N, C-alpha and C positions, 0 to 999 in steps of 0.2 A: 583535539579532534584527530581521528585517524581517517585515512582515505584508502579506497580500493578501486581498482580499474573496473569500469562498467563494460563488461563484455569486450567487443571488438571496436568500440567507439573511440578509444584513445583517451576518454575522459577519466579523470580520477575524482570520485565523488565521496562525500562525507559518509562514513559508515552509519551515522545517525543523521538522516535527512528529515524532510518536513512533509508530512501528508496534509494536504490542504482541504480535505473534505469537511472537516469540522468548521472551518471559517466560511464555508459556503452556506451550509444549512443542514437540516435533518439531525442536528445534535442539540436542539434547544436554541435559546436566544444567543445570538452573537452580535457584537458591536464592531463595526469596521475599524474604528480607531484602536480598539484593543487587539483586534486581529492583526492590524498593521504593526503594532508594537511587538507582537509575538514574532512576526516575520523579520522585523528589524533585529530583534535579539538573536534570532537564529543566525543571521548573517554575522553579527558581532562575534558569535561563538564558533564560526568556521563552517557552518552549514552552507553547502554550495549546490544543493539539488532539492528542488521543490516539485512535488507531484500534485496535480490537480485534475480537473475534468470539466468539460463544457456544461455538464448538468449540475455541478456543485453550486447551488444558489442561482441556477439559470445563467451562469457566466460571472456571477459575483466573485467567486474565488479567483478566476483567471484575471479579472479586472484589478483585483487587489495586488496580484503579482506584477501586473503591468505598472501599477503605481509604485511598487517597491523598486522596480528597475529604473524608473524615472528619478527616484529620490536617492538612490545609492550608486556608488561608482564600482563596487565590487562585482566582478563577473560571477554569474551563477547560471545553472541550467534549469529549465522548466520542462517537465513532462506533463502533457495533458492527454485526454482520452476522448474518443468519439464513438458514437453508436447508440448510446442510451437515450438520445433524443427521439429515436424512432418510436412511433406509437401507431400500431402495435409493434413491439420489439421482436421482429421476425428476421430470419436469416436473409430473406429476399431483399430486405431493406439495405443490406450492406453492398450497395452498388456504387458505381462511379459517381453518379449524380448526387446521391445523398452524402457519400463520404467527402466529396469535394466541397459541398455546401457546408458541412460541419467544420472542415478544415478552414475554410474562408472565414467562418464566424469566429473560430478560435484565434486566427491570426489577428482579427480586428480586436477581440477582447484583450489579447496579450500585447497588442501594439508592436508586433514584430513582422519581419518579412518572411521568416522561416521558423517553423516550430522545431525546437531542439529534438524532442522525442514525442511521437504520437503513438498512443496505444489503443488498440481495439478494446472497447470497454465491456468486458465480460459478455461477449456475444453468445448467441445460442451455439451449442456444440457443433451443429451442422456447418457453421461458418468455417471451422478449421478444416473442413473437407471440401472447401471451395477455393481452388487455386486462383480463380479469377479475382477474388477479393485482394489477395496479396499482390496480384499484378497491378491492381489499382493503386495500392500503396507504393509500389515501385515507380509507377508513373508520377505520383506526387513528389517523390524524392527527385526524380529526374527533372521535374518542372521547378524545383527549388522551393517548394512549399514546405517540405519536411527535410530535416537532416537525417534522422533515423526513425525507425518505427519498431514497435514491439507489441505485446499483447498483455492484457490483464485477464486472468482466468479465474474460474470458480473451482475447476477440477484438475487433478493431476493428469488425467487422461487428455484434457485439452492442452495442457502445457507440453506434454510429450509430442502431441501432434503438431503444435505450433512450431516447435524448433526444427521440424523437418524442412521448413521453408528457409532458404539460404540467407535471406536478408532480414529475418527476425533477429533483432539485436538483444532484446530484453524480454523477460517474463516477470510480470507482477503476480504474486501468488500469496494466499494467506498462509503464513508460517509463524507459529508461536508455540508456547508450551502446550496449548490445547489443540494444535493442528500440526502433527509431526509427520504425517505421511510423506511429504516431499523428500524427507531424508531417505526413504526406502529405495528409490530408483531415480527419481527425477533429477536430484541434485548432481548425481554422478554423470548423467547424460548431458546436463547443462554445462558442467565444467568441461566435458570432452569437446563440446561444440563452442566453447568460449561465449556462453550466453550470460548476460548480466541478470542478476536476480534481485528484485525489489520485494522485500518481505512486508506485505501489507497486513493491516489489522494486527499489528505486533503486540498490542496490549489487550487483545480480545475485547474490543469495544469498551475498554476501561476496566473490565473485570480484573485484569492482572495488575492493576494499580494497588489492589488490596483495600480500596476505599469504599467498596460497595457492601451493603448489608441487606438483610431481608426487608428492611424498611425503606431502602432507597427508592425514590420516586423519580419519574422522568416526565418531561413535558409531552403533550400529545403529538407534537411534530418531531419528536426524537425517535429515531428508528429503534432505539432500545426499548421503547414502550410499544410501538406499533408494528414491529416486524418480527416478533419472537417466533412466529410460526410461518414466516415467509409471506405475510400479507402484502408487503410492498415490493420486495425483491427477494433474491435467494436468501433463505434463512441462515445459511452459513456465514453471511455478512454480519450477523448480530450475535455477539458472544460466541463466535466461531461455530455456531450451530449447537452449542452445548446448552442443556437445560440450566436455567438460572440458579436453581438451588444446588445442583451438582457442581456448578462453577464455583459457588461460594465455598462449598466443602473442599474442593480441590485447592482453592486459594489458601484456606486455613492450613492445609497440610504443607503447601509450598512455603508458607510464611515461616515454618519451623526450620527451613533450609537457608534462610537469609544470611549471607556473609556479613560480617561487621562492616558498618559504614555504607551499606547499600539499602536503597528503598526497594519495595516490591517491584515497582515499575522498572527500576534500573536493573534488577536481577533478570527480569523478563527480557529486557532489551539485550543485556549482556549474553544471555543464553542464546539468542538468535545469532549474535555475532560469533559464537563459537563454531558455527558452520562455515567453513571456508568458501563454500559455493556462494554464499550470500554476499551481494555487493553492499547493500545497505538496508536498514530498517526504516520505515517511513511513518513513525508515530505522528498523530495529530496533536495540535496544541492550540488553545484559544487565548492563552495568556503567557506573558514572558516567563513567569515562574515555572510553568509546565515545560517550556522549551529548555530552560536551564537544567531541570531534573533529567529530562530525556537525553540531552546532549552530553551531560557528564558521564553517562553510561559508557560512552565510547572509550574513555580512558581508564576505566576500572579494571582491576586484575581479572584474569581468566577464571572461570568457575572450575572447581576441582573435579576430578573424575568421579569422586564419590557423590558430589552434588548432582552432576549430570546423570549419574545412574539412578539416583533417588527421584529426580524429576521424571525420568522415563518410567519408573515404577508407578508413580502416581498417575501418570498418563495411561499406562496400560490397564490399571485397575479401575479408575473412575471415568476416564474420558474416552478411551479407545472404543468402547462398545457403542457410544452415541455418535461418533463423528468419523472414525477412521475410514470406513468403507464407503462413505457417502461422497466425500470430496477428494 
């Protein structure tokens, strides 16, 4: 495992960390014992950073991480998120009363006195233009409820605005072979301000594992079935906003670039780590075998300049027209 510094926190976190959305729900059936086995295996392999949210399984994911902490001695960091419990999900709801209540609930679920890292959970764009929201977060840090805070965003615009606030430590943003816009401007600005970058949806909802086909089916409660056009939440969360058939075509072209000894998923993760601004990728996993494949990507050789150029060419030709200017 390799480690990189997370912004200005002083933490060194595993470059392949663990995204805990899948063990909470909206990815089909999950079993807690199998999920816990995946978490245990991640710790075994050197993962020390886990990303979750209060709405993943309505707290189920946070509670599994609390159980992991009780059962293991190894220290690790947990980042959670707040805001998506609002219904309706409006900027006005990001106030002191609601945010404090969300934090208290997560403290209980995680069974801790202070949350390592709290992230605003893809709030409406308007929130990034409301300094009073970040004042509330500063107050929660002062009160000892949070150690640090950051944001999870949908759009590069939101990320650029968020890092203007001096105590924002991290930005979680979709970055993968199908979502390359953060490379254009945001990463340079983030490095200049020493912001930690968490690359979310690194495998494009599983598309970049190379295991999907035109015949792949998904359960009704799986967002990959129900959210392709943004029915549940921002459509960019599902297959990076890319049309399913176009995604399959792009994957087949990417498959031809696979270095010897790498799986498709590992190449996709290694591609993300080629960006020095990225602190870590946070792929999800529901089984120990998936954790092992993901984690092994951290120690694989760098991709060649030729491979990187050809990935960009596939992006420019097939993907860019559908996603680049939307997020």
